[in-house]
ZAMARGU-4260 file (C-alpha; in steps of 0.2 Angstrom, whole numbers, plus 5000, padded with zeros to 4 digits):
<rodrens>
0) 4688/5058/4525 | 4679/5044/4527 | 4662/5041/4538 | 4673/5029/4549 | 4684/5042/4555
5) 4674/5058/4557 | 4661/5050/4567 | 4681/5045/4579 | 4686/5062/4579 | 4671/5067/4589
10) 4670/5052/4602 | 4679/5056/4620 | 4680/5037/4621 | 4691/5037/4608 | 4700/5051/4610
15) 4705/5044/4630 | 4706/5029/4626 | 4722/5033/4614 | 4728/5044/4623 | 4726/5033/4641
20) 4737/5018/4627 | 4749/5029/4624 | 4754/5036/4640 | 4754/5020/4647 | 4768/5016/4634
25) 4777/5031/4636 | 4777/5025/4657 | 4778/5005/4653 | 4791/5009/4645 | 4804/5016/4663
30) 4793/5003/4673 | 4795/4990/4663 | 4814/4988/4665 | 4808/4985/4686 | 4794/4973/4681
35) 4782/4983/4681 | 4767/4989/4676 | 4756/5007/4676 | 4743/4999/4685 | 4756/4991/4699
40) 4765/5005/4699 | 4751/5014/4704 | 4743/5000/4719 | 4760/5001/4728 | 4758/5019/4729
45) 4740/5021/4734 | 4746/5006/4746 | 4764/5013/4750 | 4752/5027/4759 | 4741/5013/4769
50) 4740/5004/4782 | 4732/4991/4772 | 4718/4991/4763 | 4701/4981/4755 | 4701/4976/4738
55) 4685/4984/4739 | 4697/5003/4742 | 4708/4997/4730 | 4695/4998/4718 | 4684/5011/4720
60) 4702/5022/4722 | 4709/5015/4709 | 4691/5015/4697 | 4694/4996/4692 | 4685/4983/4692
65) 4689/4968/4706 | 4694/4956/4694 | 4708/4965/4684 | 4712/4973/4702 | 4718/4958/4705
70) 4726/4951/4689 | 4738/4967/4693 | 4739/4963/4713 | 4744/4945/4711 | 4760/4946/4702
75) 4765/4957/4714 | 4758/4946/4727 | 4769/4930/4722 | 4787/4940/4721 | 4786/4945/4740
80) 4778/4965/4737 | 4763/4962/4744 | 4758/4952/4757 | 4737/4951/4763 | 4728/4948/4777
85) 4713/4950/4791 | 4709/4968/4790 | 4715/4976/4807 | 4697/4988/4806 | 4684/4974/4805
90) 4693/4957/4804 | 4683/4950/4788 | 4689/4959/4771 | 4706/4954/4769 | 4716/4969/4769
95) 4735/4973/4756 | 4745/4980/4762 | 4765/4982/4753 | 4778/4973/4763 | 4800/4980/4766
100) 4803/4973/4747 | 4785/4980/4740 | 4793/4995/4749 | 4808/4994/4741 | 4804/4994/4723
105) 4790/5007/4726 | 4805/5019/4729 | 4814/5009/4711 | 4799/5012/4704 | 4798/5029/4710
110) 4814/5035/4698 | 4807/5028/4682 | 4790/5036/4683 | 4799/5051/4686 | 4808/5049/4672
115) 4794/5048/4659 | 4782/5061/4670 | 4797/5070/4666 | 4797/5066/4651 | 4778/5067/4648
120) 4779/5084/4653 | 4791/5094/4644 | 4783/5086/4630 | 4764/5087/4632 | 4770/5107/4642
125) 4770/5104/4663 | 4756/5119/4664 | 4746/5108/4652 | 4749/5093/4660 | 4745/5100/4678
130) 4727/5104/4667 | 4723/5088/4661 | 4725/5078/4675 | 4716/5092/4684 | 4702/5091/4674
135) 4701/5070/4675 | 4703/5070/4691 | 4686/5078/4692 | 4677/5067/4681 | 4684/5055/4690
140) 4679/5062/4708 | 4664/5065/4700 | 4658/5045/4699
</rodrens>
């Protein structure tokens, strides 16, 4: 083993990013059949659970840079799945919400997501997957 590989073997960032890419690919193989990325699916899911969310709220909840979030949102807006307008609560910030087409897409994508989720848990183990999610959510809840 050379010196570079041993450094990477001890790198939390590398291990997490490598695992994230692997898992993202598993989910996107399924979601991609509907033209949705994993990031877009989570945006749809977040918006489904609220009447309207601002860019700041979405970015904070998803722990994403606003520019990255905007790149994921634009195709959803262009295709009529997400709309934006003045937020009713303050009248200043723009709020994003799902359209009926967006709700339908989310329902269809949820079927594909469940298939990906089941496949991952079958390979990795349901209990281990639950412990992994818990540990990872603890990291982002501390932010």
